[in-house]
PDB file as gemmi writes it, atoms N, CA and C in Angstrom:
CRYST1    1.000    1.000    1.000  90.00  90.00  90.00 P 1                      
ATOM      1  N   MET A   1      13.329  -6.711 -51.781  1.00  0.00           N  
ATOM      2  CA  MET A   1      11.969  -6.025 -52.235  1.00  0.00           C  
ATOM      3  C   MET A   1      11.030  -6.608 -51.422  1.00  0.00           C  
ATOM      4  N   LYS A   2      11.243  -8.028 -50.729  1.00  0.00           N  
ATOM      5  CA  LYS A   2      10.541  -8.408 -49.368  1.00  0.00           C  
ATOM      6  C   LYS A   2      10.670  -7.907 -48.346  1.00  0.00           C  
ATOM      7  N   LEU A   3      12.216  -7.467 -48.239  1.00  0.00           N  
ATOM      8  CA  LEU A   3      12.303  -6.833 -46.533  1.00  0.00           C  
ATOM      9  C   LEU A   3      11.523  -5.355 -46.761  1.00  0.00           C  
ATOM     10  N   LEU A   4      11.714  -4.651 -47.819  1.00  0.00           N  
ATOM     11  CA  LEU A   4      11.173  -3.128 -47.473  1.00  0.00           C  
ATOM     12  C   LEU A   4       9.535  -3.453 -47.737  1.00  0.00           C  
ATOM     13  N   THR A   5       9.005  -4.388 -48.131  1.00  0.00           N  
ATOM     14  CA  THR A   5       7.547  -4.760 -48.048  1.00  0.00           C  
ATOM     15  C   THR A   5       7.237  -4.759 -46.326  1.00  0.00           C  
ATOM     16  N   ALA A   6       8.129  -6.116 -45.716  1.00  0.00           N  
ATOM     17  CA  ALA A   6       8.011  -6.221 -44.597  1.00  0.00           C  
ATOM     18  C   ALA A   6       8.319  -5.074 -43.195  1.00  0.00           C  
ATOM     19  N   ALA A   7       9.189  -3.880 -43.735  1.00  0.00           N  
ATOM     20  CA  ALA A   7       9.252  -2.890 -43.143  1.00  0.00           C  
ATOM     21  C   ALA A   7       8.311  -2.194 -42.828  1.00  0.00           C  
ATOM     22  N   LEU A   8       7.397  -1.995 -44.151  1.00  0.00           N  
ATOM     23  CA  LEU A   8       6.172  -1.103 -44.597  1.00  0.00           C  
ATOM     24  C   LEU A   8       5.183  -1.749 -43.605  1.00  0.00           C  
ATOM     25  N   LEU A   9       5.008  -2.846 -43.397  1.00  0.00           N  
ATOM     26  CA  LEU A   9       4.034  -3.540 -42.632  1.00  0.00           C  
ATOM     27  C   LEU A   9       3.892  -3.478 -41.299  1.00  0.00           C  
ATOM     28  N   LEU A  10       5.606  -3.351 -41.036  1.00  0.00           N  
ATOM     29  CA  LEU A  10       5.706  -3.213 -39.361  1.00  0.00           C  
ATOM     30  C   LEU A  10       5.507  -1.982 -38.875  1.00  0.00           C  
ATOM     31  N   LEU A  11       6.174  -0.911 -39.687  1.00  0.00           N  
ATOM     32  CA  LEU A  11       5.642   0.595 -39.584  1.00  0.00           C  
ATOM     33  C   LEU A  11       4.295   0.502 -39.094  1.00  0.00           C  
ATOM     34  N   LEU A  12       3.461   0.048 -40.123  1.00  0.00           N  
ATOM     35  CA  LEU A  12       2.065   0.409 -40.666  1.00  0.00           C  
ATOM     36  C   LEU A  12       1.833  -0.060 -38.799  1.00  0.00           C  
ATOM     37  N   ILE A  13       1.544  -1.467 -38.884  1.00  0.00           N  
ATOM     38  CA  ILE A  13       1.135  -1.890 -37.422  1.00  0.00           C  
ATOM     39  C   ILE A  13       1.646  -0.901 -36.553  1.00  0.00           C  
ATOM     40  N   ALA A  14       2.930  -0.622 -36.469  1.00  0.00           N  
ATOM     41  CA  ALA A  14       3.273   0.202 -35.249  1.00  0.00           C  
ATOM     42  C   ALA A  14       2.430   1.464 -34.619  1.00  0.00           C  
ATOM     43  N   MET A  15       2.119   2.062 -36.175  1.00  0.00           N  
ATOM     44  CA  MET A  15       1.411   3.476 -36.022  1.00  0.00           C  
ATOM     45  C   MET A  15       0.110   3.284 -35.759  1.00  0.00           C  
ATOM     46  N   CYS A  16      -0.672   1.820 -36.054  1.00  0.00           N  
ATOM     47  CA  CYS A  16      -1.827   1.604 -35.614  1.00  0.00           C  
ATOM     48  C   CYS A  16      -1.979   1.286 -34.097  1.00  0.00           C  
ATOM     49  N   ILE A  17      -1.231   0.543 -33.789  1.00  0.00           N  
ATOM     50  CA  ILE A  17      -0.954   0.358 -31.802  1.00  0.00           C  
ATOM     51  C   ILE A  17      -0.570   1.748 -30.902  1.00  0.00           C  
ATOM     52  N   VAL A  18       0.202   2.434 -32.035  1.00  0.00           N  
ATOM     53  CA  VAL A  18       0.284   4.062 -31.048  1.00  0.00           C  
ATOM     54  C   VAL A  18      -0.775   4.973 -31.251  1.00  0.00           C  
ATOM     55  N   SER A  19      -1.934   4.891 -32.281  1.00  0.00           N  
ATOM     56  CA  SER A  19      -3.199   5.661 -32.107  1.00  0.00           C  
ATOM     57  C   SER A  19      -4.751   4.847 -31.543  1.00  0.00           C  
ATOM     58  N   ALA A  20      -4.171   3.604 -31.123  1.00  0.00           N  
ATOM     59  CA  ALA A  20      -4.869   2.835 -30.431  1.00  0.00           C  
ATOM     60  C   ALA A  20      -5.346   3.131 -28.772  1.00  0.00           C  
ATOM     61  N   GLU A  21      -3.346   3.412 -28.597  1.00  0.00           N  
ATOM     62  CA  GLU A  21      -3.223   3.843 -27.083  1.00  0.00           C  
ATOM     63  C   GLU A  21      -3.725   5.025 -26.779  1.00  0.00           C  
ATOM     64  N   GLY A  22      -4.178   5.899 -27.643  1.00  0.00           N  
ATOM     65  CA  GLY A  22      -4.683   7.306 -27.265  1.00  0.00           C  
ATOM     66  C   GLY A  22      -5.748   7.468 -27.330  1.00  0.00           C  
ATOM     67  N   VAL A  23      -6.451   6.094 -27.695  1.00  0.00           N  
ATOM     68  CA  VAL A  23      -7.993   6.246 -27.024  1.00  0.00           C  
ATOM     69  C   VAL A  23      -8.297   5.572 -26.400  1.00  0.00           C  
ATOM     70  N   LYS A  24      -7.461   5.172 -25.507  1.00  0.00           N  
ATOM     71  CA  LYS A  24      -7.970   4.196 -24.405  1.00  0.00           C  
ATOM     72  C   LYS A  24      -9.191   5.054 -23.371  1.00  0.00           C  
ATOM     73  N   CYS A  25      -9.288   4.342 -22.313  1.00  0.00           N  
ATOM     74  CA  CYS A  25     -10.090   4.854 -21.361  1.00  0.00           C  
ATOM     75  C   CYS A  25      -9.348   5.684 -20.196  1.00  0.00           C  
ATOM     76  N   LYS A  26      -9.964   7.253 -20.309  1.00  0.00           N  
ATOM     77  CA  LYS A  26      -9.189   7.845 -19.670  1.00  0.00           C  
ATOM     78  C   LYS A  26      -9.638   7.986 -17.928  1.00  0.00           C  
ATOM     79  N   CYS A  27     -10.610   7.019 -17.805  1.00  0.00           N  
ATOM     80  CA  CYS A  27     -10.878   6.767 -16.105  1.00  0.00           C  
ATOM     81  C   CYS A  27     -10.498   5.829 -15.801  1.00  0.00           C  
ATOM     82  N   SER A  28      -9.249   5.733 -15.787  1.00  0.00           N  
ATOM     83  CA  SER A  28      -8.741   4.663 -15.101  1.00  0.00           C  
ATOM     84  C   SER A  28      -8.781   4.425 -13.288  1.00  0.00           C  
ATOM     85  N   ARG A  29      -8.680   5.491 -13.089  1.00  0.00           N  
ATOM     86  CA  ARG A  29      -8.382   5.937 -11.686  1.00  0.00           C  
ATOM     87  C   ARG A  29      -9.825   7.359 -11.216  1.00  0.00           C  
ATOM     88  N   LYS A  30     -10.236   6.483  -9.984  1.00  0.00           N  
ATOM     89  CA  LYS A  30     -11.287   7.907  -9.622  1.00  0.00           C  
ATOM     90  C   LYS A  30     -11.364   9.033  -8.969  1.00  0.00           C  
ATOM     91  N   GLY A  31     -11.948  10.031  -9.518  1.00  0.00           N  
ATOM     92  CA  GLY A  31     -11.530  11.138  -8.730  1.00  0.00           C  
ATOM     93  C   GLY A  31     -11.953  11.160  -7.578  1.00  0.00           C  
ATOM     94  N   PRO A  32     -11.868  12.203  -6.464  1.00  0.00           N  
ATOM     95  CA  PRO A  32     -12.101  12.347  -5.071  1.00  0.00           C  
ATOM     96  C   PRO A  32     -13.892  12.806  -4.962  1.00  0.00           C  
ATOM     97  N   LYS A  33     -14.261  12.549  -3.605  1.00  0.00           N  
ATOM     98  CA  LYS A  33     -15.478  13.340  -3.342  1.00  0.00           C  
ATOM     99  C   LYS A  33     -15.631  15.143  -4.264  1.00  0.00           C  
ATOM    100  N   ILE A  34     -16.463  15.330  -4.537  1.00  0.00           N  
ATOM    101  CA  ILE A  34     -16.382  17.169  -4.580  1.00  0.00           C  
ATOM    102  C   ILE A  34     -17.517  17.618  -4.385  1.00  0.00           C  
ATOM    103  N   ARG A  35     -17.504  19.145  -4.277  1.00  0.00           N  
ATOM    104  CA  ARG A  35     -18.339  19.883  -3.923  1.00  0.00           C  
ATOM    105  C   ARG A  35     -18.856  20.367  -5.075  1.00  0.00           C  
ATOM    106  N   PHE A  36     -20.325  20.405  -5.087  1.00  0.00           N  
ATOM    107  CA  PHE A  36     -21.081  20.779  -6.102  1.00  0.00           C  
ATOM    108  C   PHE A  36     -20.884  22.588  -6.587  1.00  0.00           C  
ATOM    109  N   SER A  37     -20.719  22.910  -5.620  1.00  0.00           N  
ATOM    110  CA  SER A  37     -20.543  24.534  -5.873  1.00  0.00           C  
ATOM    111  C   SER A  37     -18.865  24.864  -6.492  1.00  0.00           C  
ATOM    112  N   ASN A  38     -18.423  23.841  -6.507  1.00  0.00           N  
ATOM    113  CA  ASN A  38     -17.167  24.040  -7.691  1.00  0.00           C  
ATOM    114  C   ASN A  38     -16.828  23.363  -8.748  1.00  0.00           C  
ATOM    115  N   VAL A  39     -18.096  22.857  -9.120  1.00  0.00           N  
ATOM    116  CA  VAL A  39     -18.150  22.216 -10.062  1.00  0.00           C  
ATOM    117  C   VAL A  39     -18.151  23.396 -11.731  1.00  0.00           C  
ATOM    118  N   ARG A  40     -17.337  23.282 -12.681  1.00  0.00           N  
ATOM    119  CA  ARG A  40     -17.553  24.150 -13.955  1.00  0.00           C  
ATOM    120  C   ARG A  40     -18.443  23.733 -14.992  1.00  0.00           C  
ATOM    121  N   LYS A  41     -17.427  22.249 -15.493  1.00  0.00           N  
ATOM    122  CA  LYS A  41     -18.304  21.514 -16.278  1.00  0.00           C  
ATOM    123  C   LYS A  41     -18.160  20.276 -16.367  1.00  0.00           C  
ATOM    124  N   LEU A  42     -18.858  19.379 -16.751  1.00  0.00           N  
ATOM    125  CA  LEU A  42     -19.276  18.232 -16.527  1.00  0.00           C  
ATOM    126  C   LEU A  42     -19.556  17.814 -18.228  1.00  0.00           C  
ATOM    127  N   GLU A  43     -19.108  16.701 -18.359  1.00  0.00           N  
ATOM    128  CA  GLU A  43     -18.746  15.505 -19.342  1.00  0.00           C  
ATOM    129  C   GLU A  43     -19.128  14.047 -19.366  1.00  0.00           C  
ATOM    130  N   ILE A  44     -20.460  13.947 -19.542  1.00  0.00           N  
ATOM    131  CA  ILE A  44     -20.535  12.288 -19.748  1.00  0.00           C  
ATOM    132  C   ILE A  44     -20.054  11.479 -21.058  1.00  0.00           C  
ATOM    133  N   LYS A  45     -19.074  11.100 -21.147  1.00  0.00           N  
ATOM    134  CA  LYS A  45     -18.763  10.341 -22.443  1.00  0.00           C  
ATOM    135  C   LYS A  45     -19.620   8.459 -22.413  1.00  0.00           C  
ATOM    136  N   PRO A  46     -19.830   8.569 -23.412  1.00  0.00           N  
ATOM    137  CA  PRO A  46     -20.839   7.087 -23.618  1.00  0.00           C  
ATOM    138  C   PRO A  46     -19.683   5.814 -23.144  1.00  0.00           C  
ATOM    139  N   ARG A  47     -20.063   4.521 -23.104  1.00  0.00           N  
ATOM    140  CA  ARG A  47     -19.392   3.282 -23.157  1.00  0.00           C  
ATOM    141  C   ARG A  47     -18.155   3.280 -24.440  1.00  0.00           C  
ATOM    142  N   TYR A  48     -17.125   2.882 -24.629  1.00  0.00           N  
ATOM    143  CA  TYR A  48     -16.784   2.506 -25.805  1.00  0.00           C  
ATOM    144  C   TYR A  48     -15.842   0.895 -25.473  1.00  0.00           C  
ATOM    145  N   PRO A  49     -15.997   0.478 -26.859  1.00  0.00           N  
ATOM    146  CA  PRO A  49     -15.229  -1.213 -26.665  1.00  0.00           C  
ATOM    147  C   PRO A  49     -14.452  -1.560 -25.221  1.00  0.00           C  
ATOM    148  N   PHE A  50     -13.448  -0.531 -25.423  1.00  0.00           N  
ATOM    149  CA  PHE A  50     -12.608  -0.616 -24.557  1.00  0.00           C  
ATOM    150  C   PHE A  50     -12.617   0.017 -22.968  1.00  0.00           C  
ATOM    151  N   CYS A  51     -13.794   0.877 -22.678  1.00  0.00           N  
ATOM    152  CA  CYS A  51     -13.931   0.866 -21.414  1.00  0.00           C  
ATOM    153  C   CYS A  51     -15.276   0.203 -20.975  1.00  0.00           C  
ATOM    154  N   VAL A  52     -14.763  -0.177 -19.466  1.00  0.00           N  
ATOM    155  CA  VAL A  52     -16.246  -1.054 -19.048  1.00  0.00           C  
ATOM    156  C   VAL A  52     -17.506  -0.173 -18.740  1.00  0.00           C  
ATOM    157  N   GLU A  53     -17.209   0.803 -18.064  1.00  0.00           N  
ATOM    158  CA  GLU A  53     -18.293   2.332 -17.722  1.00  0.00           C  
ATOM    159  C   GLU A  53     -18.273   3.172 -18.347  1.00  0.00           C  
ATOM    160  N   GLU A  54     -19.151   4.125 -18.098  1.00  0.00           N  
ATOM    161  CA  GLU A  54     -19.105   5.243 -19.002  1.00  0.00           C  
ATOM    162  C   GLU A  54     -18.469   6.357 -18.242  1.00  0.00           C  
ATOM    163  N   MET A  55     -18.107   7.318 -18.623  1.00  0.00           N  
ATOM    164  CA  MET A  55     -16.460   8.146 -18.127  1.00  0.00           C  
ATOM    165  C   MET A  55     -17.736   9.569 -18.015  1.00  0.00           C  
ATOM    166  N   ILE A  56     -17.404  10.023 -16.670  1.00  0.00           N  
ATOM    167  CA  ILE A  56     -18.269  11.375 -16.080  1.00  0.00           C  
ATOM    168  C   ILE A  56     -16.588  12.198 -15.518  1.00  0.00           C  
ATOM    169  N   ILE A  57     -16.580  12.821 -16.724  1.00  0.00           N  
ATOM    170  CA  ILE A  57     -15.246  13.818 -16.046  1.00  0.00           C  
ATOM    171  C   ILE A  57     -16.063  15.010 -15.993  1.00  0.00           C  
ATOM    172  N   VAL A  58     -15.352  15.299 -14.558  1.00  0.00           N  
ATOM    173  CA  VAL A  58     -16.091  16.581 -14.358  1.00  0.00           C  
ATOM    174  C   VAL A  58     -14.608  17.642 -14.035  1.00  0.00           C  
ATOM    175  N   THR A  59     -15.302  19.029 -14.251  1.00  0.00           N  
ATOM    176  CA  THR A  59     -13.589  20.162 -14.271  1.00  0.00           C  
ATOM    177  C   THR A  59     -14.234  21.019 -13.078  1.00  0.00           C  
ATOM    178  N   LEU A  60     -13.660  20.806 -12.173  1.00  0.00           N  
ATOM    179  CA  LEU A  60     -13.808  21.839 -11.100  1.00  0.00           C  
ATOM    180  C   LEU A  60     -12.860  22.836 -10.734  1.00  0.00           C  
ATOM    181  N   TRP A  61     -12.989  24.022  -9.980  1.00  0.00           N  
ATOM    182  CA  TRP A  61     -12.309  25.199  -9.563  1.00  0.00           C  
ATOM    183  C   TRP A  61     -12.267  25.451  -8.336  1.00  0.00           C  
ATOM    184  N   THR A  62     -10.853  25.492  -7.974  1.00  0.00           N  
ATOM    185  CA  THR A  62     -10.922  26.122  -6.383  1.00  0.00           C  
ATOM    186  C   THR A  62     -10.143  27.323  -6.560  1.00  0.00           C  
ATOM    187  N   ARG A  63     -10.070  28.308  -5.622  1.00  0.00           N  
ATOM    188  CA  ARG A  63      -8.841  29.330  -5.438  1.00  0.00           C  
ATOM    189  C   ARG A  63      -7.518  28.929  -5.418  1.00  0.00           C  
ATOM    190  N   VAL A  64      -7.828  27.743  -4.452  1.00  0.00           N  
ATOM    191  CA  VAL A  64      -5.913  27.148  -4.230  1.00  0.00           C  
ATOM    192  C   VAL A  64      -5.484  26.601  -5.387  1.00  0.00           C  
ATOM    193  N   ARG A  65      -6.049  25.624  -5.930  1.00  0.00           N  
ATOM    194  CA  ARG A  65      -5.682  24.847  -7.114  1.00  0.00           C  
ATOM    195  C   ARG A  65      -5.638  24.931  -8.617  1.00  0.00           C  
ATOM    196  N   GLY A  66      -6.922  25.859  -9.000  1.00  0.00           N  
ATOM    197  CA  GLY A  66      -7.436  26.577 -10.166  1.00  0.00           C  
ATOM    198  C   GLY A  66      -8.353  25.550 -10.561  1.00  0.00           C  
ATOM    199  N   GLU A  67      -7.974  25.305 -12.439  1.00  0.00           N  
ATOM    200  CA  GLU A  67      -9.235  23.792 -12.787  1.00  0.00           C  
ATOM    201  C   GLU A  67      -8.262  22.748 -12.749  1.00  0.00           C  
ATOM    202  N   GLN A  68      -9.246  21.811 -12.249  1.00  0.00           N  
ATOM    203  CA  GLN A  68      -8.637  20.472 -12.027  1.00  0.00           C  
ATOM    204  C   GLN A  68      -9.569  19.513 -12.949  1.00  0.00           C  
ATOM    205  N   GLN A  69      -9.324  18.691 -13.676  1.00  0.00           N  
ATOM    206  CA  GLN A  69     -10.241  17.666 -13.937  1.00  0.00           C  
ATOM    207  C   GLN A  69      -9.921  15.838 -12.815  1.00  0.00           C  
ATOM    208  N   HIS A  70     -11.254  15.617 -13.139  1.00  0.00           N  
ATOM    209  CA  HIS A  70     -11.322  14.176 -12.054  1.00  0.00           C  
ATOM    210  C   HIS A  70     -12.508  13.768 -12.889  1.00  0.00           C  
ATOM    211  N   CYS A  71     -12.034  12.308 -12.962  1.00  0.00           N  
ATOM    212  CA  CYS A  71     -12.960  11.099 -13.433  1.00  0.00           C  
ATOM    213  C   CYS A  71     -14.092  10.519 -12.036  1.00  0.00           C  
ATOM    214  N   LEU A  72     -15.330  10.500 -12.168  1.00  0.00           N  
ATOM    215  CA  LEU A  72     -15.696   9.834 -11.160  1.00  0.00           C  
ATOM    216  C   LEU A  72     -16.310   8.637 -11.499  1.00  0.00           C  
ATOM    217  N   ASN A  73     -16.838   7.833 -10.431  1.00  0.00           N  
ATOM    218  CA  ASN A  73     -17.514   6.504 -10.646  1.00  0.00           C  
ATOM    219  C   ASN A  73     -18.744   6.756 -10.678  1.00  0.00           C  
ATOM    220  N   PRO A  74     -19.560   6.262 -11.652  1.00  0.00           N  
ATOM    221  CA  PRO A  74     -20.937   6.633 -12.234  1.00  0.00           C  
ATOM    222  C   PRO A  74     -21.729   5.662 -10.829  1.00  0.00           C  
ATOM    223  N   LYS A  75     -20.987   4.652 -10.580  1.00  0.00           N  
ATOM    224  CA  LYS A  75     -21.991   4.015  -9.639  1.00  0.00           C  
ATOM    225  C   LYS A  75     -22.156   4.567  -8.229  1.00  0.00           C  
ATOM    226  N   ARG A  76     -21.031   5.556  -7.431  1.00  0.00           N  
ATOM    227  CA  ARG A  76     -20.789   5.932  -6.633  1.00  0.00           C  
ATOM    228  C   ARG A  76     -22.623   6.596  -6.029  1.00  0.00           C  
ATOM    229  N   GLN A  77     -23.146   6.854  -5.213  1.00  0.00           N  
ATOM    230  CA  GLN A  77     -24.315   7.527  -4.834  1.00  0.00           C  
ATOM    231  C   GLN A  77     -23.811   9.005  -4.702  1.00  0.00           C  
ATOM    232  N   ASN A  78     -22.963   9.417  -4.393  1.00  0.00           N  
ATOM    233  CA  ASN A  78     -22.678  10.884  -4.843  1.00  0.00           C  
ATOM    234  C   ASN A  78     -22.488  11.694  -5.989  1.00  0.00           C  
ATOM    235  N   THR A  79     -22.119  10.890  -6.924  1.00  0.00           N  
ATOM    236  CA  THR A  79     -22.120  10.927  -8.517  1.00  0.00           C  
ATOM    237  C   THR A  79     -23.715  11.095  -8.832  1.00  0.00           C  
ATOM    238  N   VAL A  80     -24.034  10.145  -8.892  1.00  0.00           N  
ATOM    239  CA  VAL A  80     -25.735  10.376  -9.331  1.00  0.00           C  
ATOM    240  C   VAL A  80     -26.438  11.377  -8.884  1.00  0.00           C  
ATOM    241  N   ARG A  81     -26.072  12.059  -7.333  1.00  0.00           N  
ATOM    242  CA  ARG A  81     -26.938  13.663  -7.140  1.00  0.00           C  
ATOM    243  C   ARG A  81     -26.007  14.518  -7.570  1.00  0.00           C  
ATOM    244  N   LEU A  82     -24.993  14.114  -8.338  1.00  0.00           N  
ATOM    245  CA  LEU A  82     -24.122  15.195  -8.827  1.00  0.00           C  
ATOM    246  C   LEU A  82     -24.794  15.641 -10.500  1.00  0.00           C  
ATOM    247  N   LEU A  83     -24.985  14.680 -10.936  1.00  0.00           N  
ATOM    248  CA  LEU A  83     -25.863  13.994 -12.389  1.00  0.00           C  
ATOM    249  C   LEU A  83     -27.473  15.129 -12.378  1.00  0.00           C  
ATOM    250  N   LYS A  84     -27.800  14.124 -11.211  1.00  0.00           N  
ATOM    251  CA  LYS A  84     -29.575  14.990 -11.018  1.00  0.00           C  
ATOM    252  C   LYS A  84     -29.268  16.907 -10.965  1.00  0.00           C  
ATOM    253  N   TRP A  85     -28.297  16.958 -10.040  1.00  0.00           N  
ATOM    254  CA  TRP A  85     -28.169  18.109  -9.762  1.00  0.00           C  
ATOM    255  C   TRP A  85     -27.646  19.351 -10.557  1.00  0.00           C  
ATOM    256  N   TYR A  86     -26.942  18.655 -11.705  1.00  0.00           N  
ATOM    257  CA  TYR A  86     -26.196  19.174 -12.671  1.00  0.00           C  
ATOM    258  C   TYR A  86     -27.285  19.475 -14.455  1.00  0.00           C  
ATOM    259  N   ARG A  87     -27.991  18.455 -14.070  1.00  0.00           N  
ATOM    260  CA  ARG A  87     -29.366  18.642 -14.969  1.00  0.00           C  
ATOM    261  C   ARG A  87     -30.326  19.334 -14.314  1.00  0.00           C  
ATOM    262  N   VAL A  88     -30.338  20.172 -13.315  1.00  0.00           N  
ATOM    263  CA  VAL A  88     -31.367  20.953 -13.004  1.00  0.00           C  
ATOM    264  C   VAL A  88     -31.270  21.891 -13.473  1.00  0.00           C  
ATOM    265  N   TRP A  89     -29.873  22.565 -12.627  1.00  0.00           N  
ATOM    266  CA  TRP A  89     -29.105  23.546 -12.575  1.00  0.00           C  
ATOM    267  C   TRP A  89     -28.653  24.086 -14.132  1.00  0.00           C  
ATOM    268  N   LYS A  90     -28.552  22.952 -14.953  1.00  0.00           N  
ATOM    269  CA  LYS A  90     -28.591  23.651 -16.418  1.00  0.00           C  
ATOM    270  C   LYS A  90     -29.970  23.761 -16.918  1.00  0.00           C  
ATOM    271  N   GLU A  91     -31.382  23.470 -16.601  1.00  0.00           N  
ATOM    272  CA  GLU A  91     -32.693  23.710 -17.460  1.00  0.00           C  
ATOM    273  C   GLU A  91     -32.915  24.695 -16.877  1.00  0.00           C  
ATOM    274  N   LYS A  92     -32.086  25.323 -15.621  1.00  0.00           N  
ATOM    275  CA  LYS A  92     -32.611  26.758 -15.431  1.00  0.00           C  
ATOM    276  C   LYS A  92     -31.789  27.364 -16.121  1.00  0.00           C  
ATOM    277  N   GLY A  93     -30.540  27.374 -16.688  1.00  0.00           N  
ATOM    278  CA  GLY A  93     -30.164  28.370 -17.996  1.00  0.00           C  
ATOM    279  C   GLY A  93     -29.047  28.981 -17.037  1.00  0.00           C  
ATOM    280  N   ARG A  94     -28.138  28.314 -16.212  1.00  0.00           N  
ATOM    281  CA  ARG A  94     -27.145  29.103 -15.062  1.00  0.00           C  
ATOM    282  C   ARG A  94     -26.287  28.665 -16.191  1.00  0.00           C  
TER     283      ARG A  94                                                      
END                                                                             
């Protein structure tokens, strides 16, 4: 009976670790410099306990590569300008 309890406890711990792996910070690597005209969608995700900074995920579209998602560094000047531009663009209803 003790062996079964220990095995179930070990299985439960393993499942918790695997589920925690799925919620890690997605922006471990920062994306390239982007053109504002190629932006399809911009997502800003708040800081999580496992993420040092907020996540800014941008979806770009080009004819050659199609749709691609990139994480942007929120401290870069180009990202700050992109956020300002995107907010103004969204307010105009485009």
